[in-house]
Structure formats: structure tokens, C-alpha cells
Backbone as CSV, one residue per row, in Angstrom:
resi,resn,N_x,N_y,N_z,CA_x,CA_y,CA_z,C_x,C_y,C_z
1,UNK,18.295,0.614,-27.885,17.875,1.188,-26.603,16.847,0.272,-25.943
2,UNK,17.022,0.029,-24.659,16.125,-0.836,-23.891,15.110,0.027,-23.154
3,UNK,13.804,-0.336,-23.274,12.742,0.395,-22.585,11.940,-0.575,-21.724
4,UNK,11.634,-0.128,-20.492,10.855,-0.937,-19.563,9.716,-0.096,-19.001
5,UNK,8.507,-0.605,-19.078,7.359,0.120,-18.553,7.466,0.291,-17.047
6,UNK,7.314,1.520,-16.572,7.393,1.783,-15.136,6.237,1.130,-14.393
7,UNK,5.117,0.924,-15.067,3.954,0.316,-14.430,4.214,-1.123,-13.990
8,UNK,5.277,-1.744,-14.536,5.606,-3.115,-14.153,6.085,-3.202,-12.708
9,UNK,6.595,-2.084,-12.143,7.075,-2.120,-10.763,5.944,-2.419,-9.776
10,UNK,4.884,-1.588,-9.727,3.798,-1.904,-8.789,3.048,-3.184,-9.147
11,UNK,2.942,-3.507,-10.436,2.271,-4.753,-10.819,3.055,-5.971,-10.332
12,UNK,4.362,-5.943,-10.505,5.208,-7.049,-10.049,5.163,-7.168,-8.532
13,UNK,5.178,-6.017,-7.871,5.074,-6.032,-6.404,3.783,-6.697,-5.961
14,UNK,2.672,-6.320,-6.582,1.380,-6.872,-6.196,1.309,-8.370,-6.397
15,UNK,1.840,-8.849,-7.520,1.801,-10.278,-7.813,2.664,-11.066,-6.832
16,UNK,3.884,-10.575,-6.582,4.805,-11.292,-5.681,4.301,-11.256,-4.246
17,UNK,3.844,-10.084,-3.795,3.374,-9.956,-2.409,2.132,-10.806,-2.164
18,UNK,1.174,-10.760,-3.093,-0.037,-11.559,-2.935,0.278,-13.047,-2.982
19,UNK,1.144,-13.441,-3.919,1.537,-14.841,-4.017,2.252,-15.325,-2.763
20,UNK,3.099,-14.473,-2.186,3.826,-14.837,-0.962,2.868,-15.038,0.204
21,UNK,1.902,-14.130,0.334,0.908,-14.236,1.406,0.100,-15.529,1.281
22,UNK,-0.428,-15.792,0.086,-1.294,-16.951,-0.109,-0.525,-18.260,0.061
23,UNK,0.686,-18.315,-0.492,1.483,-19.535,-0.371,1.884,-19.777,1.075
24,UNK,2.241,-18.709,1.780,2.626,-18.839,3.180,1.454,-19.321,4.027
25,UNK,0.271,-18.741,3.789,-0.914,-19.158,4.541,-1.253,-20.614,4.254
26,UNK,-1.164,-21.019,2.997,-1.445,-22.419,2.641,-0.468,-23.366,3.334
27,UNK,0.821,-23.064,3.285,1.831,-23.931,3.915,1.643,-24.016,5.418
28,UNK,1.325,-22.866,6.041,1.146,-22.857,7.486,-0.047,-23.710,7.904
29,UNK,-1.164,-23.586,7.167,-2.366,-24.359,7.507,-2.185,-25.840,7.185
30,UNK,-1.445,-26.131,6.126,-1.261,-27.532,5.709,-0.237,-28.263,6.589
31,UNK,0.826,-27.574,6.966,1.918,-28.230,7.691,1.855,-28.061,9.207
32,UNK,1.397,-26.909,9.655,1.472,-26.611,11.096,0.187,-25.968,11.619
33,UNK,-0.967,-26.478,11.199,-2.221,-25.815,11.533,-2.419,-25.664,13.038
34,UNK,-2.261,-26.735,13.793,-2.502,-26.677,15.239,-1.506,-25.748,15.933
35,UNK,-0.296,-25.702,15.437,0.739,-24.884,16.080,0.556,-23.398,15.756
36,UNK,0.139,-23.055,14.520,-0.007,-21.641,14.173,-1.317,-21.049,14.692
37,UNK,-2.291,-21.900,15.057,-3.548,-21.383,15.624,-3.562,-21.486,17.151
38,UNK,-2.517,-22.036,17.715,-2.422,-22.150,19.172,-2.185,-20.775,19.788
39,UNK,-2.888,-20.467,20.884,-2.729,-19.184,21.567,-2.999,-19.351,23.053
40,UNK,-2.891,-18.276,23.791,-2.997,-18.363,25.254,-4.400,-18.751,25.736
41,UNK,-5.405,-18.579,24.885,-6.778,-18.925,25.286,-7.028,-20.433,25.237
42,UNK,-6.210,-21.168,24.493,-6.302,-22.622,24.387,-7.686,-23.069,23.913
43,UNK,-8.185,-22.382,22.874,-9.462,-22.742,22.259,-9.245,-23.065,20.792
44,UNK,-10.218,-23.733,20.188,-10.136,-24.026,18.766,-10.255,-22.730,17.965
45,UNK,-9.398,-22.584,16.959,-9.464,-21.448,16.031,-9.329,-21.998,14.616
46,UNK,-9.925,-21.297,13.651,-9.905,-21.807,12.283,-8.976,-21.041,11.354
47,UNK,-8.378,-19.940,11.842,-7.479,-19.154,10.986,-6.350,-18.553,11.821
48,UNK,-5.089,-18.743,11.387,-3.967,-18.148,12.128,-3.800,-16.672,11.795
49,UNK,-3.182,-15.935,12.685,-2.866,-14.535,12.415,-1.671,-14.460,11.473
50,UNK,-1.437,-13.272,10.924,-0.278,-13.090,10.051,1.010,-13.338,10.819
51,UNK,1.079,-12.836,12.050,2.303,-12.964,12.850,2.693,-14.420,13.057
52,UNK,1.723,-15.265,13.438,2.041,-16.678,13.669,2.314,-17.413,12.362
53,UNK,1.691,-16.952,11.278,1.876,-17.608,9.980,3.263,-17.390,9.417
54,UNK,3.758,-16.162,9.512,5.009,-15.827,8.821,6.237,-15.888,9.710
55,UNK,6.061,-16.043,11.036,7.213,-15.799,11.885,7.772,-16.925,12.710
56,UNK,7.179,-18.133,12.686,7.612,-19.140,13.648,8.129,-20.450,13.043
57,UNK,7.593,-20.847,11.914,7.916,-22.184,11.399,8.392,-22.130,9.952
58,UNK,9.227,-23.100,9.606,9.710,-23.257,8.234,8.927,-24.379,7.572
59,UNK,8.695,-24.294,6.257,9.297,-23.347,5.301,8.517,-22.060,5.086
60,UNK,7.324,-21.917,5.714,6.495,-20.757,5.421,7.184,-19.432,5.779
61,UNK,7.897,-19.422,6.898,8.615,-18.214,7.291,9.640,-17.825,6.231
62,UNK,10.377,-18.798,5.718,11.399,-18.525,4.713,10.796,-18.100,3.385
63,UNK,9.675,-18.718,3.018,8.995,-18.366,1.767,8.541,-16.916,1.809
64,UNK,7.930,-16.531,2.923,7.413,-15.160,3.008,8.541,-14.134,3.029
65,UNK,9.570,-14.378,3.813,10.673,-13.420,3.898,11.400,-13.299,2.558
66,UNK,11.528,-14.399,1.860,12.168,-14.353,0.542,11.314,-13.536,-0.427
67,UNK,10.006,-13.750,-0.392,9.110,-12.997,-1.262,9.156,-11.511,-0.978
68,UNK,9.173,-11.143,0.289,9.224,-9.730,0.650,10.574,-9.102,0.281
69,UNK,11.622,-9.892,0.349,12.932,-9.382,-0.078,12.916,-9.045,-1.567
70,UNK,12.229,-9.870,-2.356,12.128,-9.611,-3.788,11.350,-8.328,-4.088
71,UNK,10.425,-7.969,-3.213,9.591,-6.786,-3.461,10.203,-5.491,-2.946
72,UNK,11.252,-5.574,-2.132,11.790,-4.372,-1.492,12.263,-3.339,-2.518
73,UNK,13.003,-3.789,-3.524,13.462,-2.861,-4.561,12.317,-2.290,-5.364
74,UNK,11.301,-3.124,-5.633,10.128,-2.659,-6.377,9.390,-1.572,-5.609
75,UNK,9.258,-1.731,-4.300,8.562,-0.745,-3.480,9.333,0.570,-3.419
76,UNK,10.654,0.496,-3.245,11.453,1.718,-3.188,11.428,2.443,-4.530
77,UNK,11.449,1.665,-5.619,11.346,2.276,-6.937,10.005,2.953,-7.141
78,UNK,8.937,2.351,-6.630,7.601,2.938,-6.733,7.505,4.233,-5.939
79,UNK,8.146,4.279,-4.787,8.159,5.503,-3.975,8.790,6.646,-4.760
80,UNK,9.932,6.365,-5.390,10.610,7.394,-6.179,9.722,7.867,-7.330
81,UNK,9.099,6.919,-8.025,8.260,7.279,-9.171,7.028,8.069,-8.736
82,UNK,6.437,7.699,-7.616,5.300,8.465,-7.093,5.691,9.920,-6.855
83,UNK,6.863,10.110,-6.254,7.348,11.457,-5.974,7.624,12.209,-7.278
84,UNK,8.235,11.514,-8.222,8.566,12.136,-9.513,7.307,12.558,-10.269
85,UNK,6.336,11.640,-10.371,5.101,11.929,-11.104,4.338,13.071,-10.444
86,UNK,4.237,13.039,-9.112,3.509,14.095,-8.406,4.170,15.448,-8.610
87,UNK,5.495,15.493,-8.589,6.214,16.746,-8.799,5.999,17.272,-10.209
88,UNK,6.038,16.374,-11.197,5.798,16.780,-12.580,4.373,17.304,-12.761
89,UNK,3.402,16.647,-12.156,2.009,17.091,-12.268,1.810,18.434,-11.573
90,UNK,2.505,18.649,-10.481,2.418,19.946,-9.796,2.957,21.063,-10.687
91,UNK,4.073,20.794,-11.338,4.638,21.803,-12.249,3.714,22.073,-13.433
92,UNK,2.999,21.046,-13.871,2.065,21.219,-14.990,0.871,22.088,-14.625
93,UNK,0.537,22.116,-13.343,-0.581,22.953,-12.913,-0.335,24.418,-13.255
94,UNK,0.881,24.860,-13.005,1.210,26.269,-13.244,1.408,26.582,-14.722
95,UNK,1.830,25.574,-15.479,2.097,25.842,-16.902,0.878,25.635,-17.803
96,UNK,-0.012,24.714,-17.408,-1.153,24.389,-18.270,-2.448,25.107,-17.914
97,UNK,-2.548,25.553,-16.675,-3.767,26.223,-16.250,-3.503,27.705,-16.024
98,UNK,-4.539,28.418,-15.658,-4.425,29.863,-15.477,-3.478,30.187,-14.315
99,UNK,-2.389,30.846,-14.644,-1.400,31.131,-13.606,-1.933,32.114,-12.574
100,UNK,-2.900,32.917,-12.966,-3.444,33.909,-12.044,-4.540,33.340,-11.157
101,UNK,-4.939,32.096,-11.405,-6.018,31.487,-10.632,-5.577,31.261,-9.192
102,UNK,-6.349,31.775,-8.249,-6.028,31.614,-6.833,-6.152,30.153,-6.422
103,UNK,-7.100,29.424,-7.043,-7.278,28.015,-6.695,-6.044,27.197,-7.072
104,UNK,-5.476,27.477,-8.242,-4.273,26.770,-8.685,-3.086,27.120,-7.793
105,UNK,-2.938,28.388,-7.474,-1.836,28.824,-6.612,-1.954,28.215,-5.217
106,UNK,-3.183,28.151,-4.700,-3.399,27.557,-3.383,-3.104,26.064,-3.410
107,UNK,-3.527,25.388,-4.484,-3.252,23.961,-4.613,-1.751,23.695,-4.698
108,UNK,-1.044,24.538,-5.426,0.407,24.377,-5.560,1.107,24.546,-4.216
109,UNK,0.647,25.502,-3.415,1.235,25.708,-2.087,1.034,24.475,-1.209
110,UNK,-0.150,23.888,-1.288,-0.416,22.686,-0.504,0.441,21.516,-0.985
111,UNK,0.617,21.422,-2.294,1.403,20.323,-2.857,2.877,20.430,-2.495
112,UNK,3.352,21.636,-2.255,4.762,21.832,-1.908,5.154,21.094,-0.634
113,UNK,4.193,20.919,0.278,4.516,20.158,1.491,3.838,18.785,1.522
114,UNK,2.742,18.615,0.774,2.062,17.323,0.770,2.864,16.251,0.029
115,UNK,3.500,16.633,-1.081,4.267,15.646,-1.852,5.452,15.099,-1.046
116,UNK,6.287,15.959,-0.429,7.366,15.406,0.399,6.847,14.599,1.590
117,UNK,5.752,15.055,2.211,5.189,14.319,3.337,4.740,12.925,2.917
118,UNK,4.056,12.851,1.776,3.594,11.562,1.276,4.767,10.623,1.017
119,UNK,5.843,11.156,0.451,7.038,10.352,0.180,7.676,9.866,1.480
120,UNK,7.751,10.739,2.475,8.337,10.375,3.773,7.495,9.302,4.457
121,UNK,6.176,9.480,4.469,5.294,8.501,5.104,5.415,7.137,4.428
122,UNK,5.482,7.128,3.109,5.588,5.867,2.370,6.922,5.186,2.650
123,UNK,7.993,5.971,2.740,9.310,5.404,3.026,9.360,4.791,4.420
124,UNK,8.827,5.511,5.405,8.793,4.988,6.776,7.946,3.727,6.833
125,UNK,6.860,3.713,6.071,5.983,2.543,6.030,6.733,1.309,5.549
126,UNK,7.552,1.480,4.510,8.302,0.346,3.969,9.303,-0.184,4.991
127,UNK,10.009,0.723,5.652,10.992,0.280,6.641,10.323,-0.279,7.894
128,UNK,9.128,0.226,8.229,8.391,-0.325,9.363,7.954,-1.760,9.079
129,UNK,7.633,-2.030,7.816,7.221,-3.383,7.447,8.323,-4.388,7.746
130,UNK,9.580,-3.965,7.564,10.688,-4.855,7.877,10.732,-5.230,9.343
131,UNK,10.199,-4.340,10.204,10.197,-4.601,11.641,9.325,-5.774,12.032
132,UNK,8.185,-5.956,11.349,7.326,-7.090,11.710,7.495,-8.281,10.775
133,UNK,8.139,-8.072,9.629,8.379,-9.190,8.717,9.624,-9.969,9.119
134,UNK,10.709,-9.263,9.446,11.991,-9.925,9.716,12.294,-10.065,11.203
135,UNK,11.413,-9.522,12.056,11.517,-9.768,13.506,10.198,-10.386,13.924
136,UNK,10.188,-11.679,14.179,8.943,-12.374,14.484,8.515,-12.091,15.919
137,UNK,7.250,-12.376,16.201,6.712,-12.149,17.549,7.376,-13.049,18.574
138,UNK,7.843,-14.229,18.148,8.519,-15.137,19.082,9.967,-14.716,19.325
139,UNK,10.557,-13.991,18.387,11.938,-13.528,18.546,12.007,-12.314,19.466
140,UNK,11.173,-11.323,19.222,11.115,-10.122,20.064,9.755,-9.474,19.869
141,UNK,8.838,-9.780,20.801,7.442,-9.379,20.649,7.275,-7.869,20.556
142,UNK,7.967,-7.115,21.408,7.793,-5.661,21.432,8.214,-5.031,20.108
143,UNK,9.370,-5.426,19.589,9.849,-4.879,18.310,8.902,-5.243,17.176
144,UNK,8.395,-6.461,17.222,7.449,-6.904,16.204,6.177,-6.059,16.245
145,UNK,5.662,-5.810,17.443,4.434,-5.027,17.590,4.648,-3.573,17.193
146,UNK,5.797,-3.008,17.562,6.104,-1.624,17.187,6.166,-1.500,15.661
147,UNK,6.804,-2.472,15.022,6.895,-2.451,13.562,5.537,-2.529,12.902
148,UNK,4.653,-3.393,13.425,3.333,-3.556,12.818,2.458,-2.328,13.043
149,UNK,2.447,-1.813,14.270,1.636,-0.627,14.569,2.129,0.572,13.762
150,UNK,3.449,0.737,13.666,4.006,1.837,12.878,3.614,1.692,11.409
151,UNK,3.641,0.455,10.921,3.265,0.197,9.534,1.814,0.608,9.274
152,UNK,0.930,0.268,10.191,-0.489,0.602,10.032,-0.705,2.109,10.085
153,UNK,-0.083,2.768,11.058,-0.265,4.214,11.225,0.254,4.976,10.010
154,UNK,1.462,4.650,9.569,2.037,5.368,8.431,1.363,4.980,7.113
155,UNK,0.712,3.819,7.082,-0.102,3.475,5.907,-1.282,4.433,5.806
156,UNK,-1.938,4.702,6.944,-3.049,5.649,6.946,-2.586,7.024,6.489
157,UNK,-1.475,7.486,7.051,-0.962,8.818,6.719,-0.572,8.908,5.247
158,UNK,0.059,7.859,4.744,0.455,7.858,3.333,-0.761,7.845,2.418
159,UNK,-1.706,6.963,2.704,-2.891,6.864,1.850,-3.652,8.186,1.791
160,UNK,-3.778,8.845,2.933,-4.502,10.119,2.972,-3.779,11.182,2.148
161,UNK,-2.479,11.377,2.417,-1.732,12.414,1.710,-1.616,12.093,0.222
162,UNK,-1.446,10.819,-0.110,-1.331,10.430,-1.517,-2.630,10.702,-2.275
163,UNK,-3.769,10.401,-1.649,-5.061,10.653,-2.297,-5.296,12.154,-2.491
164,UNK,-4.886,12.964,-1.512,-5.023,14.415,-1.650,-4.153,14.923,-2.789
165,UNK,-2.926,14.396,-2.888,-2.024,14.790,-3.977,-2.634,14.405,-5.323
166,UNK,-3.175,13.198,-5.419,-3.822,12.771,-6.662,-4.984,13.689,-7.026
167,UNK,-5.778,14.044,-6.032,-6.943,14.899,-6.283,-6.521,16.275,-6.781
168,UNK,-5.509,16.853,-6.138,-5.084,18.202,-6.514,-4.359,18.249,-7.848
169,UNK,-3.643,17.188,-8.187,-2.843,17.214,-9.415,-3.582,16.672,-10.637
170,UNK,-4.487,15.700,-10.440,-5.082,15.029,-11.595,-6.606,15.111,-11.682
171,UNK,-7.267,15.515,-10.608,-8.724,15.457,-10.598,-9.371,16.840,-10.507
172,UNK,-8.962,17.639,-9.550,-9.655,18.891,-9.250,-9.723,19.839,-10.438
173,UNK,-8.635,19.969,-11.176,-8.583,20.919,-12.289,-8.743,20.226,-13.644
174,UNK,-9.222,18.997,-13.608,-9.471,18.256,-14.831,-10.648,18.889,-15.577
175,UNK,-10.554,19.081,-16.896,-11.669,19.653,-17.654,-12.959,18.869,-17.435
176,UNK,-14.013,19.592,-17.090,-15.303,18.959,-16.854,-15.551,18.578,-15.413
177,UNK,-14.523,18.760,-14.526,-14.675,18.404,-13.128,-14.897,19.622,-12.235
178,UNK,-14.984,20.811,-12.832,-15.077,22.030,-12.040,-16.267,22.029,-11.094
179,UNK,-17.405,21.516,-11.559,-18.615,21.547,-10.760,-18.966,20.198,-10.138
180,UNK,-18.053,19.263,-10.212,-18.312,17.930,-9.673,-17.871,17.846,-8.219
181,UNK,-18.722,17.296,-7.380,-18.373,17.112,-5.981,-17.503,15.873,-5.828
182,UNK,-16.809,15.805,-4.692,-15.955,14.647,-4.432,-16.795,13.375,-4.354
183,UNK,-18.001,13.492,-3.799,-18.882,12.326,-3.685,-19.269,11.784,-5.059
184,UNK,-19.604,12.684,-5.986,-19.986,12.242,-7.326,-18.819,11.606,-8.059
185,UNK,-17.608,12.084,-7.778,-16.423,11.495,-8.401,-16.198,10.077,-7.881
186,UNK,-16.358,9.881,-6.564,-16.152,8.569,-5.956,-17.210,7.580,-6.409
187,UNK,-18.459,8.043,-6.512,-19.558,7.156,-6.875,-19.689,6.939,-8.375
188,UNK,-18.946,7.706,-9.152,-19.038,7.581,-10.602,-18.482,6.264,-11.108
189,UNK,-18.862,5.919,-12.325,-18.397,4.678,-12.956,-17.407,5.028,-14.064
190,UNK,-16.210,4.438,-13.962,-15.166,4.763,-14.928,-14.513,3.490,-15.445
191,UNK,-14.065,3.542,-16.681,-13.322,2.439,-17.263,-11.827,2.666,-17.043
192,UNK,-11.101,1.668,-16.558,-9.666,1.863,-16.329,-8.880,2.157,-17.596
193,UNK,-9.437,1.813,-18.761,-8.726,2.039,-20.011,-8.928,3.453,-20.558
194,UNK,-10.061,4.085,-20.198,-10.356,5.404,-20.752,-10.289,6.530,-19.724
195,UNK,-10.451,6.200,-18.449,-10.453,7.209,-17.387,-9.519,6.760,-16.271
196,UNK,-8.251,6.553,-16.594,-7.293,5.983,-15.651,-7.173,6.797,-14.365
197,UNK,-7.074,8.122,-14.487,-6.894,8.967,-13.306,-8.092,8.876,-12.369
198,UNK,-9.291,8.981,-12.936,-10.504,8.919,-12.127,-10.697,7.534,-11.522
199,UNK,-10.420,6.500,-12.300,-10.537,5.127,-11.813,-9.555,4.876,-10.671
200,UNK,-8.301,5.298,-10.856,-7.271,5.119,-9.833,-7.627,5.870,-8.558
201,UNK,-8.026,7.129,-8.694,-8.362,7.942,-7.529,-9.550,7.349,-6.773
202,UNK,-10.585,6.982,-7.498,-11.791,6.434,-6.873,-11.464,5.204,-6.025
203,UNK,-10.747,4.255,-6.612,-10.499,3.008,-5.896,-9.431,3.136,-4.821
204,UNK,-8.553,4.089,-4.956,-7.593,4.334,-3.873,-8.294,4.932,-2.662
205,UNK,-9.254,5.815,-2.902,-10.044,6.357,-1.792,-10.843,5.238,-1.121
206,UNK,-11.483,4.391,-1.935,-12.272,3.284,-1.389,-11.399,2.329,-0.582
207,UNK,-10.233,1.975,-1.130,-9.331,1.062,-0.422,-8.767,1.700,0.839
208,UNK,-8.462,3.018,0.786,-7.944,3.707,1.956,-8.964,3.759,3.084
209,UNK,-10.217,4.085,2.756,-11.287,4.128,3.763,-11.555,2.722,4.302
210,UNK,-11.581,1.739,3.415,-11.787,0.353,3.841,-10.680,-0.104,4.775
211,UNK,-9.449,0.266,4.447,-8.293,-0.086,5.279,-8.464,0.483,6.687
212,UNK,-8.897,1.725,6.769,-9.085,2.372,8.070,-10.217,1.698,8.850
213,UNK,-11.328,1.418,8.201,-12.470,0.793,8.879,-12.130,-0.630,9.336
214,UNK,-11.353,-1.345,8.545,-10.927,-2.683,8.950,-10.086,-2.636,10.219
215,UNK,-9.210,-1.652,10.304,-8.370,-1.514,11.504,-9.232,-1.218,12.730
216,UNK,-10.195,-0.306,12.583,-11.078,0.011,13.702,-11.876,-1.225,14.115
217,UNK,-12.377,-1.968,13.121,-13.140,-3.175,13.424,-12.303,-4.256,14.092
218,UNK,-11.030,-4.337,13.737,-10.168,-5.378,14.296,-9.899,-5.170,15.784
219,UNK,-9.990,-3.922,16.264,-9.683,-3.630,17.659,-10.614,-4.371,18.612
220,UNK,-11.890,-4.493,18.242,-12.854,-5.198,19.095,-12.434,-6.641,19.314
221,UNK,-12.093,-7.330,18.237,-11.727,-8.737,18.353,-10.355,-8.905,18.986
222,UNK,-9.481,-7.926,18.810,-8.183,-7.978,19.487,-8.366,-7.909,20.993
223,UNK,-9.229,-7.016,21.452,-9.514,-6.893,22.892,-10.211,-8.151,23.398
224,UNK,-11.204,-8.647,22.642,-11.926,-9.853,23.044,-10.990,-11.039,23.212
225,UNK,-10.034,-11.162,22.304,-9.102,-12.288,22.371,-8.053,-12.093,23.457
226,UNK,-7.441,-10.918,23.497,-6.314,-10.679,24.396,-6.726,-10.683,25.869
227,UNK,-7.858,-10.089,26.178,-8.235,-9.896,27.580,-9.392,-10.787,28.054
228,UNK,-10.235,-11.270,27.131,-11.426,-12.013,27.560,-11.522,-13.420,26.983
229,UNK,-10.667,-13.755,26.046,-10.662,-15.090,25.443,-12.045,-15.501,24.937
230,UNK,-12.690,-14.594,24.214,-13.984,-14.893,23.608,-13.775,-15.940,22.510
231,UNK,-14.696,-16.894,22.441,-14.570,-17.998,21.494,-14.489,-17.484,20.051
232,UNK,-13.480,-17.924,19.317,-13.206,-17.601,17.914,-12.818,-16.139,17.674
233,UNK,-12.604,-15.366,18.734,-12.206,-13.966,18.540,-10.833,-13.850,17.885
234,UNK,-9.951,-14.828,18.153,-8.626,-14.822,17.526,-8.741,-14.992,16.012
235,UNK,-9.590,-15.912,15.566,-9.779,-16.137,14.136,-10.437,-14.941,13.469
236,UNK,-11.403,-14.326,14.154,-12.085,-13.154,13.590,-11.122,-11.977,13.471
237,UNK,-10.256,-11.827,14.475,-9.230,-10.786,14.389,-8.280,-11.074,13.237
238,UNK,-7.959,-12.351,13.045,-7.052,-12.732,11.957,-7.645,-12.396,10.601
239,UNK,-8.964,-12.555,10.451,-9.619,-12.198,9.187,-9.397,-10.724,8.882
240,UNK,-9.607,-9.880,9.886,-9.393,-8.443,9.700,-7.930,-8.152,9.385
241,UNK,-7.019,-8.857,10.035,-5.592,-8.637,9.827,-5.189,-8.994,8.397
242,UNK,-5.690,-10.117,7.887,-5.383,-10.514,6.512,-5.997,-9.550,5.505
243,UNK,-7.212,-9.087,5.773,-7.859,-8.132,4.882,-7.115,-6.793,4.885
244,UNK,-6.572,-6.398,6.026,-5.746,-5.191,6.098,-4.547,-5.304,5.163
245,UNK,-3.895,-6.459,5.205,-2.724,-6.679,4.346,-3.115,-6.662,2.876
246,UNK,-4.245,-7.284,2.549,-4.679,-7.364,1.153,-5.033,-5.986,0.602
247,UNK,-5.790,-5.188,1.379,-6.146,-3.844,0.909,-4.902,-2.980,0.748
248,UNK,-3.924,-3.180,1.620,-2.671,-2.440,1.518,-1.941,-2.774,0.227
249,UNK,-1.882,-4.065,-0.097,-1.212,-4.510,-1.322,-1.954,-4.003,-2.560
250,UNK,-3.279,-4.120,-2.546,-4.077,-3.672,-3.692,-3.924,-2.173,-3.921
251,UNK,-3.856,-1.412,-2.838,-3.674,0.041,-2.952,-2.376,0.352,-3.684
252,UNK,-1.297,-0.297,-3.265,0.000,-0.046,-3.900,0.034,-0.551,-5.340
253,UNK,-0.613,-1.678,-5.593,-0.622,-2.232,-6.947,-1.372,-1.327,-7.914
254,UNK,-2.420,-0.673,-7.428,-3.235,0.200,-8.276,-2.434,1.384,-8.817
255,UNK,-1.283,1.637,-8.238,-0.426,2.730,-8.682,0.048,2.531,-10.120
256,UNK,-0.036,1.314,-10.642,0.424,1.081,-12.016,-0.339,1.968,-13.009
257,UNK,-1.574,2.344,-12.684,-2.342,3.221,-13.565,-1.751,4.629,-13.615
258,UNK,-1.134,5.057,-12.514,-0.555,6.403,-12.454,0.736,6.510,-13.252
259,UNK,1.326,5.358,-13.606,2.597,5.360,-14.334,2.419,5.096,-15.822
260,UNK,1.188,5.213,-16.305,0.922,4.965,-17.720,1.720,5.935,-18.595
261,UNK,2.441,5.396,-19.554,3.255,6.220,-20.444,4.626,6.560,-19.899
262,UNK,4.963,5.992,-18.734,6.274,6.259,-18.120,7.162,5.036,-18.330
263,UNK,8.422,5.276,-18.746,9.332,4.176,-19.066,10.696,4.406,-18.425
264,UNK,11.362,3.293,-18.131,12.784,3.310,-17.819,13.523,3.013,-19.121
265,UNK,14.543,3.777,-19.409,15.302,3.554,-20.639,16.765,3.306,-20.313
266,UNK,17.365,2.470,-21.120,18.792,2.177,-20.990,19.395,2.254,-22.376
267,UNK,20.333,3.166,-22.553,20.958,3.285,-23.854,22.444,3.641,-23.673
268,UNK,23.188,3.320,-24.698,24.618,3.570,-24.660,24.932,4.786,-25.530
269,UNK,25.644,5.728,-24.945,26.004,6.920,-25.721,27.101,6.556,-26.721
270,UNK,26.960,7.095,-27.905,27.975,6.871,-28.941,29.181,7.752,-28.686
271,UNK,30.334,7.145,-28.734,31.558,7.903,-28.523,31.897,8.711,-29.782
272,UNK,32.283,9.940,-29.556,32.646,10.772,-30.684,34.028,10.376,-31.187
273,UNK,34.117,10.257,-32.498,35.409,9.909,-33.098,36.133,11.186,-33.531
274,UNK,37.379,11.248,-33.262,38.189,12.416,-33.605,39.083,12.123,-34.810
């Protein structure tokens, strides 16, 4: 019988996605620096945006698209596993804790719609990513922008609903957490080897909030560059854009902790002899 750790899916995704981003950025800066930093303001910039890096020139465009193609199956598999694990944890709430508890019953009611919503948001996010990855800004600017904006919006929605699901299924009713506030849980110090659920939840909340704040911060430099051509505003916006991508990847990669003890198995059934 063949067994494969489910945690390898998000880990492999994180390694391939991060490697694709870094290699693409290196190739773009090394081979086409002046062309990828060129913009309508016609000023010197020190960092290209993601759109110009991945969408206009070869080989960086091909490297990035190939890398993202390799991760597509891993991401879809992670979506399924997230839904499966959350559903199993929801069922455990009713079987392992006090069935008469109003708090457990209320949490279960919320999970009945939060789990499907989280799965839907994550699925839309993955397909939205294809809109800005495989349709470059030079090919069709509007479609590229719609894909990127949709990706950002549904990332926020997914991160929020996913963190709530994690809290209700793995944190809120955890022994010893009854009197702990959410703030104390976030600020607490945990080892990933001994407190996987708490460690995962804490850093997903931190990455989700950071992702949101980065997006808000990027709007200032986007306006400065697009409408006022402020010196270096394009590069500063690009920094926020790259950090948005990195926090997004790290958030998804951290899911490997939630799949601890979960395996894919492949075995052949023995035929009965008559």
C-alpha cells in the first residue's frame, strides 16, 4: 500500500510558487530591467511590478506560467482537504463535547454555512488568479485588472472565513481555552511541533491582517503613481504588491500544519478466488 502525506500538498505549493516568483523577478531584473520598470511617468524606478514582471517578456513570463501550472493541482487538492478537515472537525464538536451545550450548537450552526462559503471563496480565488497570471496587462488590461482585484477581494473573504472556521473547530472548545481571550491566543507563544493548531491559527490571523493592511497601504502609492507620477511611487507600490503575493503564499503554505496525520493511500484490492 502506498501512503502520501497530505501536508506535502501545501508545502509543495509554497516551494514551487515562491521559487517561481523569485526566479521570475531575478530574470526580469537581469534581462529586461529597463523595460519592466518602464511606465507612463518615464522616471527611474528600482523595482518592477508583478504584472510587468510576469506578463510581457520571455523567458520570465514562461517560467512563471509554467510554475503556476504545476501548482494548480496542488491548490485544488488543498481546497478539497480544507473542506474535508473542517467538516470532520465540525462533526467532532457534536460527538466529543457536550451535545446539550448551547455554545457548541451555535458554533455548529455557524459552521454549516461558513465551511461551504470558505470553500467557495477559495475556489473563486484560485480561478481569479488565472485571470491575471495567464492574461497579461499588455494582452488585455481590463481582464488582467479584474482578475487581480477579484483575487485580492476573495483572498480577504477566504482568509476571514477560514480563520473563523479554524477558531470554532480547533481553538474555542479546546481544553484550557475556555477562559482565554482571542487576543491572548494571538499573542501567545507556541511551538509548531507541540501546539500545531494554536500555532497555525495565530500565524494565519497575523498573515491575514497583514495582507489586508498591505493592500490598504498599497492604494496610496497606486494613486500617487497612476494620477500624480510621484517619484519612486511605482517602485513603492511594487514592494507592497510583492509582499501581498508573499503573504498570500505563506498563508496557504501554513495549511500543512492542519493536515498533520492525514494521508493519501493507494492500494489494490485482492480479488476473491472462487
